[in-house]
C-alpha positions as CSV (number, residue, x, y, z in Angstrom):
1,M,83.5,131.6,77.2
2,Y,84.5,130.9,73.5
3,L,87.1,133.6,73.7
4,A,88.5,132.2,76.9
5,T,88.6,128.6,75.5
6,T,90.2,129.8,72.3
7,D,92.8,131.8,74.2
8,A,93.7,128.8,76.3
9,V,94.1,126.6,73.3
10,A,96.3,129.2,71.5
11,K,98.4,129.6,74.7
12,A,98.8,125.8,75.0
13,S,99.7,125.6,71.3
14,E,102.3,128.4,71.7
15,Q,103.8,126.6,74.7
16,E,104.0,123.3,72.8
17,Q,105.7,125.0,69.8
18,S,108.1,126.8,72.2
19,G,108.9,123.4,73.8
20,A,109.5,121.9,70.3
21,R,111.8,124.8,69.5
22,R,113.8,124.2,72.6
23,G,114.0,120.5,71.9
24,R,115.8,120.8,68.5
25,V,118.5,122.9,67.0
26,A,117.6,125.4,64.3
27,G,118.0,124.4,60.6
28,P,120.7,127.0,59.8
29,V,122.8,125.7,62.7
30,L,122.7,122.2,61.3
31,A,123.5,123.5,57.9
32,L,126.5,125.4,59.2
33,G,127.6,122.3,61.1
34,A,127.5,120.3,57.9
35,V,129.5,122.9,56.1
36,S,132.1,122.9,58.9
37,L,132.2,119.1,58.9
38,V,132.9,118.9,55.2
39,T,135.4,121.9,55.4
40,D,137.2,120.3,58.3
41,I,137.7,117.1,56.4
42,S,139.3,119.3,53.7
43,S,141.5,121.3,56.0
44,E,142.6,118.4,58.2
45,M,143.5,116.3,55.2
46,V,146.1,118.9,54.4
47,T,147.2,119.6,58.0
48,A,147.8,115.9,58.6
49,V,150.2,115.4,55.7
50,L,152.0,118.8,55.7
51,P,154.9,117.8,57.9
52,L,155.5,114.7,55.8
53,Y,155.1,116.6,52.6
54,F,157.4,119.4,53.6
55,V,160.2,117.3,55.1
56,L,160.1,114.0,53.2
57,Q,158.7,115.1,49.8
58,L,160.2,118.6,49.4
59,G,163.2,118.2,51.7
60,L,162.7,121.5,53.5
61,S,165.1,122.4,56.3
62,P,163.8,122.6,59.9
63,L,164.1,126.4,59.7
64,Q,161.9,126.6,56.6
65,F,159.4,124.1,58.1
66,G,159.3,126.1,61.3
67,F,158.6,129.4,59.4
68,L,155.8,127.8,57.4
69,D,154.3,126.1,60.4
70,G,154.3,129.4,62.4
71,L,152.7,131.1,59.4
72,Y,150.0,128.4,59.1
73,N,149.0,128.7,62.8
74,G,149.6,132.4,63.4
75,V,148.0,134.3,60.6
76,T,144.4,133.6,61.6
77,A,144.3,136.0,64.6
78,L,145.3,138.9,62.4
79,V,142.3,138.8,60.1
80,R,139.5,137.9,62.5
81,L,138.7,141.5,63.3
82,A,138.4,142.4,59.6
83,G,136.1,139.5,59.0
84,G,133.8,140.4,61.9
85,Y,133.7,144.1,61.0
86,A,132.9,143.3,57.3
87,A,130.2,140.8,58.3
88,D,128.4,143.3,60.5
89,R,128.3,146.0,57.8
90,G,124.9,145.4,56.3
91,G,124.5,142.0,57.9
92,R,126.6,140.3,55.3
93,H,127.5,137.3,57.6
94,K,126.9,134.6,55.0
95,L,128.7,136.5,52.2
96,V,131.9,137.1,54.3
97,A,131.8,133.5,55.7
98,G,131.4,132.2,52.2
99,G,134.4,134.2,51.0
100,G,136.5,132.7,53.7
101,Y,135.4,129.2,52.9
102,A,136.1,129.7,49.2
103,L,139.5,131.2,49.8
104,S,140.5,128.2,52.0
105,A,139.3,125.8,49.3
106,L,141.3,127.6,46.5
107,S,144.4,127.4,48.7
108,R,144.5,123.7,48.1
109,L,145.0,124.4,44.4
110,G,147.7,126.8,45.3
111,L,149.6,124.0,47.0
112,L,149.5,122.1,43.7
113,L,150.6,125.0,41.6
114,A,153.4,126.0,44.0
115,G,155.3,122.7,43.4
116,G,158.4,122.9,45.7
117,A,158.7,126.7,45.9
118,T,158.7,127.8,49.5
119,A,157.3,131.2,48.6
120,G,154.4,129.6,46.8
121,I,153.7,127.2,49.6
122,G,153.8,130.0,52.1
123,A,151.3,132.0,50.0
124,A,148.9,129.1,49.8
125,L,149.1,128.5,53.5
126,A,148.6,132.2,54.3
127,A,145.5,132.1,52.0
128,D,144.1,129.2,53.9
129,R,144.6,130.8,57.3
130,I,143.2,134.1,56.1
131,G,140.1,132.3,54.9
132,K,139.7,130.6,58.3
133,G,140.2,133.8,60.1
134,V,137.7,135.7,58.0
135,R,134.9,133.1,58.2
136,T,135.1,132.1,61.9
137,A,133.4,135.1,63.6
138,P,130.7,135.5,60.9
139,R,129.9,131.8,61.1
140,D,129.6,131.9,64.9
141,A,127.5,135.0,64.7
142,L,125.1,133.2,62.3
143,I,124.8,130.4,64.8
144,S,124.0,132.8,67.7
145,L,121.5,134.7,65.6
146,S,119.8,131.6,64.4
147,S,119.1,130.3,68.0
148,P,116.9,131.4,70.9
149,P,119.0,132.8,73.7
150,D,118.2,129.9,76.0
151,T,119.5,127.3,73.6
152,L,122.8,128.9,72.6
153,G,124.9,126.3,74.5
154,R,123.2,123.4,72.7
155,A,123.5,125.1,69.3
156,F,127.2,125.7,69.6
157,G,127.7,122.2,71.1
158,V,126.0,120.6,68.1
159,H,128.0,122.7,65.7
160,R,131.3,121.9,67.4
161,A,130.5,118.2,67.5
162,M,129.9,118.2,63.7
163,D,133.0,120.3,63.2
164,T,135.1,117.8,65.3
165,T,133.7,114.9,63.3
166,G,135.3,116.4,60.2
167,A,138.5,116.9,62.1
168,L,138.6,113.2,63.0
169,L,137.7,112.0,59.5
170,G,140.2,114.3,57.7
171,P,143.5,112.7,58.8
172,L,142.1,109.2,58.3
173,A,141.0,110.1,54.8
174,A,144.4,111.6,54.0
175,F,146.5,108.7,55.1
176,A,144.1,106.2,53.4
177,L,144.5,108.2,50.2
178,L,148.3,108.2,50.5
179,W,148.2,104.5,51.1
180,A,146.0,103.9,48.1
181,T,148.0,106.1,45.7
182,A,151.5,105.2,46.9
183,D,152.2,108.6,48.6
184,A,150.7,110.8,45.9
185,Y,150.4,114.1,47.8
186,D,148.9,115.8,44.8
187,A,145.9,113.5,45.1
188,V,145.4,114.6,48.7
189,F,145.4,118.2,47.7
190,V,142.9,117.6,44.8
191,V,140.5,115.6,47.0
192,S,140.8,118.3,49.7
193,F,139.9,121.0,47.2
194,C,136.8,119.0,46.2
195,F,135.7,118.7,49.8
196,G,136.3,122.4,50.4
197,L,134.3,123.3,47.3
198,L,131.5,121.1,48.4
199,G,131.4,123.0,51.7
200,V,131.1,126.3,49.9
201,L,128.2,125.0,47.7
202,M,126.4,123.7,50.9
203,L,126.7,127.1,52.5
204,V,125.2,128.8,49.4
205,A,122.4,126.3,49.1
206,F,121.3,125.7,52.7
207,V,122.3,128.7,54.9
208,P,119.9,131.7,54.7
209,G,121.4,134.8,53.3
210,H,119.8,137.6,55.2
211,L,120.0,138.4,58.9
212,S,116.2,138.7,59.1
213,Q,115.9,135.1,57.9
214,V,118.0,133.6,60.6
215,S,117.6,135.9,63.6
216,P,114.6,135.1,65.7
217,Q,113.0,137.7,67.8
218,P,114.4,136.9,71.2
219,S,111.8,136.2,73.8
220,H,114.1,137.6,76.5
221,P,116.0,140.6,75.0
222,V,119.4,141.6,76.1
223,P,119.3,144.0,79.0
224,E,119.8,147.6,77.9
225,R,122.7,148.1,80.2
226,H,124.7,145.4,78.3
227,R,124.3,147.2,75.0
228,P,126.4,150.0,73.6
229,A,124.5,153.3,73.5
230,A,125.0,153.5,69.7
231,P,126.9,151.5,67.1
232,R,130.5,152.6,66.8
233,P,132.5,152.3,63.6
234,R,135.2,150.1,65.1
235,A,134.9,146.7,66.8
236,L,137.2,147.8,69.6
237,G,134.4,150.2,70.7
238,L,132.9,147.1,72.2
239,L,135.4,147.4,75.0
240,R,133.2,150.1,76.4
241,V,130.5,147.5,77.1
242,P,131.2,146.4,80.7
243,A,129.8,142.8,80.4
244,F,131.6,142.2,77.1
245,R,134.8,143.6,78.6
246,R,134.7,141.2,81.6
247,V,134.2,138.2,79.3
248,L,137.0,139.3,77.1
249,F,139.4,139.9,80.0
250,A,138.5,136.5,81.6
251,A,139.1,134.6,78.3
252,A,142.4,136.4,77.7
253,L,143.5,135.7,81.3
254,L,142.7,132.0,81.0
255,G,144.3,131.9,77.5
256,A,147.5,133.4,78.8
257,A,147.8,130.5,81.2
258,T,146.9,127.8,78.6
259,I,149.9,126.1,77.1
260,G,149.5,124.7,73.6
261,D,148.2,121.2,72.9
262,A,151.5,120.3,71.1
263,F,153.4,120.8,74.3
264,L,151.1,118.4,76.1
265,Y,151.5,115.8,73.4
266,L,155.3,116.3,73.5
267,L,155.2,115.8,77.3
268,L,153.2,112.6,76.9
269,Q,155.7,111.3,74.4
270,R,158.6,112.2,76.6
271,R,157.0,110.5,79.7
272,L,155.8,107.4,78.0
273,D,158.6,107.1,75.4
274,F,156.3,105.6,72.6
275,A,157.3,105.5,69.0
276,I,157.1,108.8,67.1
277,S,154.9,107.1,64.5
278,W,152.1,107.1,67.0
279,F,152.4,110.8,67.8
280,P,149.9,112.0,65.1
281,L,147.2,109.9,66.8
282,L,147.2,111.8,70.0
283,P,145.1,114.7,68.8
284,L,142.5,112.2,67.6
285,G,142.1,110.9,71.1
286,A,141.3,114.3,72.5
287,A,139.1,115.1,69.6
288,A,137.1,111.9,70.1
289,V,136.3,113.0,73.7
290,Y,135.4,116.5,72.5
291,L,133.1,115.0,69.9
292,L,131.3,112.9,72.6
293,L,130.9,115.6,75.1
294,A,130.4,118.8,73.1
295,V,126.6,118.5,72.9
296,P,126.1,117.4,76.6
297,A,128.3,120.3,77.7
298,G,126.2,122.7,75.7
299,R,123.0,121.4,77.1
300,L,124.4,121.6,80.6
301,A,125.5,125.2,80.0
302,D,121.9,126.1,79.0
303,R,120.6,124.5,82.2
304,V,123.0,125.7,84.8
305,G,124.5,128.8,83.1
306,R,127.5,129.1,80.8
307,R,129.9,130.5,83.3
308,V,130.0,127.3,85.3
309,P,131.0,124.8,82.5
310,F,133.5,127.3,81.1
311,L,135.3,127.5,84.4
312,A,135.0,123.8,85.0
313,G,136.6,123.1,81.7
314,H,139.7,125.0,82.7
315,V,139.7,123.1,86.0
316,A,139.8,119.9,83.9
317,L,142.8,121.3,81.9
318,L,144.5,122.1,85.2
319,G,143.9,118.4,86.2
320,G,145.8,117.4,83.0
321,Y,148.7,119.5,84.0
322,V,148.8,118.1,87.5
323,L,148.6,114.6,86.1
324,L,151.7,115.2,84.0
325,L,153.5,116.3,87.2
326,A,152.3,113.3,89.2
327,P,154.2,110.0,89.2
328,T,151.4,108.4,87.1
329,D,152.7,106.4,84.1
330,G,151.6,104.1,81.3
331,W,148.0,103.9,80.0
332,P,146.4,105.8,83.0
333,L,148.5,108.8,82.2
334,L,147.8,108.7,78.5
335,I,144.1,108.2,78.8
336,G,143.8,110.7,81.7
337,V,145.5,113.6,79.9
338,L,143.6,113.0,76.6
339,L,140.3,112.7,78.5
340,L,140.8,115.9,80.5
341,L,142.0,117.8,77.4
342,G,138.9,116.7,75.5
343,I,136.7,117.7,78.4
344,F,138.4,121.1,78.4
345,Y,137.5,121.8,74.8
346,A,134.0,120.4,75.1
347,A,133.2,122.7,78.1
348,T,134.9,125.9,76.8
349,D,135.0,126.2,73.0
350,G,131.4,126.6,72.0
351,V,130.3,127.6,75.5
352,L,132.5,130.7,75.4
353,M,130.6,131.8,72.3
354,A,127.3,131.1,73.9
355,L,128.5,133.1,77.0
356,V,129.4,136.2,75.0
357,A,126.5,136.3,72.5
358,P,123.8,137.7,74.9
359,V,126.0,140.7,75.9
360,V,126.6,141.9,72.3
361,A,123.9,143.6,70.2
362,Q,122.9,141.7,67.1
363,E,124.2,144.3,64.7
364,R,127.7,143.9,66.2
365,R,127.7,140.2,67.0
366,A,130.4,139.1,64.5
367,S,132.7,142.0,65.5
368,G,132.3,141.1,69.2
369,M,133.1,137.5,68.6
370,A,136.1,138.4,66.4
371,V,137.5,140.6,69.2
372,L,137.0,137.9,71.7
373,Q,138.6,135.2,69.5
374,T,141.5,137.4,68.6
375,G,142.2,138.3,72.3
376,Q,142.1,134.7,73.3
377,A,144.3,133.6,70.4
378,L,147.0,136.2,71.1
379,A,147.0,135.3,74.8
380,R,147.5,131.7,73.9
381,L,150.4,132.6,71.7
382,V,152.0,134.4,74.6
383,A,151.4,131.4,76.8
384,A,153.0,129.0,74.3
385,A,156.1,131.3,74.0
386,G,156.4,131.6,77.7
387,F,156.1,127.9,78.4
388,G,158.7,127.1,75.7
389,A,161.1,129.7,77.2
390,A,160.6,128.3,80.7
391,W,161.1,124.7,79.5
392,T,164.4,125.8,77.8
393,L,165.7,127.8,80.7
394,W,164.5,125.9,83.8
395,G,163.5,122.4,82.6
396,V,160.2,120.8,82.0
397,G,159.3,120.1,85.6
398,T,159.7,123.8,86.7
399,A,157.9,125.0,83.5
400,L,154.9,122.7,84.2
401,T,154.8,123.8,87.8
402,C,154.6,127.4,86.7
403,A,151.8,126.5,84.3
404,V,149.8,124.9,87.1
405,V,150.2,128.0,89.3
406,A,149.4,130.3,86.5
407,L,146.2,128.5,85.5
408,T,145.1,128.2,89.1
409,V,145.4,132.0,89.5
410,A,143.7,132.6,86.1
411,V,140.7,130.4,87.0
412,A,140.3,132.3,90.2
413,G,140.6,135.7,88.4
414,A,138.1,134.6,85.7
415,A,135.6,133.5,88.3
416,A,135.7,137.0,89.7
417,L,135.5,138.7,86.2
418,L,132.8,136.7,84.5
419,P,129.4,138.4,84.7
420,Q,126.8,137.0,87.0
421,S,123.8,138.0,84.9
422,H,120.8,135.5,84.6
423,T,119.2,133.8,81.7
424,S,115.5,133.4,81.1
425,S,115.6,130.1,82.9
426,G,117.0,131.7,86.0
427,G,120.6,130.4,85.8
428,P,123.7,132.5,85.5
429,T,125.0,132.9,82.0
């Protein structure tokens, strides 16, 4: 009788603790979110003022600016694989992520030391993008390894919400600082460096250093058929895992039909003909929607399965394309496109990482995420180049119509590709 009663009490206590765990996000995830918030303030301060700094302060030509802008946005995809592979060797996720954060912070000082030299500026920007590429996969691996499998959507949603908060605050801080210092760009770079350094210190102080400290024993292990037979030395060996391969191909297919945000903002400006001075505020509108919906989207993904919100997010993006083709005008067009773009990011960014995590073994988690992120980034580069070429050759209307058709086909293809496996709660992942 005593044993039965004790066993019942212990079972009830275990269920209560399990419910508490499900009701909150793990400490390392919150710590990583705070690191990303501070670091995004640092990076977005610089990103917001770079066009003004390059063109107005340094007097760079459009060709020079185009080269540096392409370098700033294109280098990241080339180093993700190296970052993921290095992090998985010995479980050094925190060390590799910290190195990436530190390199990005130091790049702000590089901008100061470069003065007006294009080569020096290019080197500083390359260092920042290398740092971002190196840290992204290890950071996302830490988030997934710190969270129970049935709360991955919420964990990534909370992280992305905190990250987006920093992305919103960064440009506001930069322009406030320029106003207060009479356009002293050096002050922006110094303050940005301080925020970046603070992010590194927070990572060192509050994020556990060893995999065993942050990786809980999953109550529902990954099915053996989703795991590779044995660890392979290269990340691309993950392509032999069928479930991972389907997620990768689906993400790449959708990425190849996703035109860049800058094109959407240019199309809005073209349709609404508002002053160029308001153009930098467009990303803030989409980011605000992303911030509000990232956590609810993650919670929904944990309830109904990650596949459904991920596809629905791309349907929302498709709605934005259609809205730009429709005769809608004025505020309804502006609000509608920014709202749908924010929904797209909220339902896809962190949800994709939560979708792929259960099909990659823990010891190869960072490598798997790096392969996925690289494939998606390269596909989006192809999409941006294709849309730009179509716009130039056939006009904006035809190019946008092609984008609508391509994304419709891609959503249908991704729906067929994405795995139909089930989570512990019974919903499809």
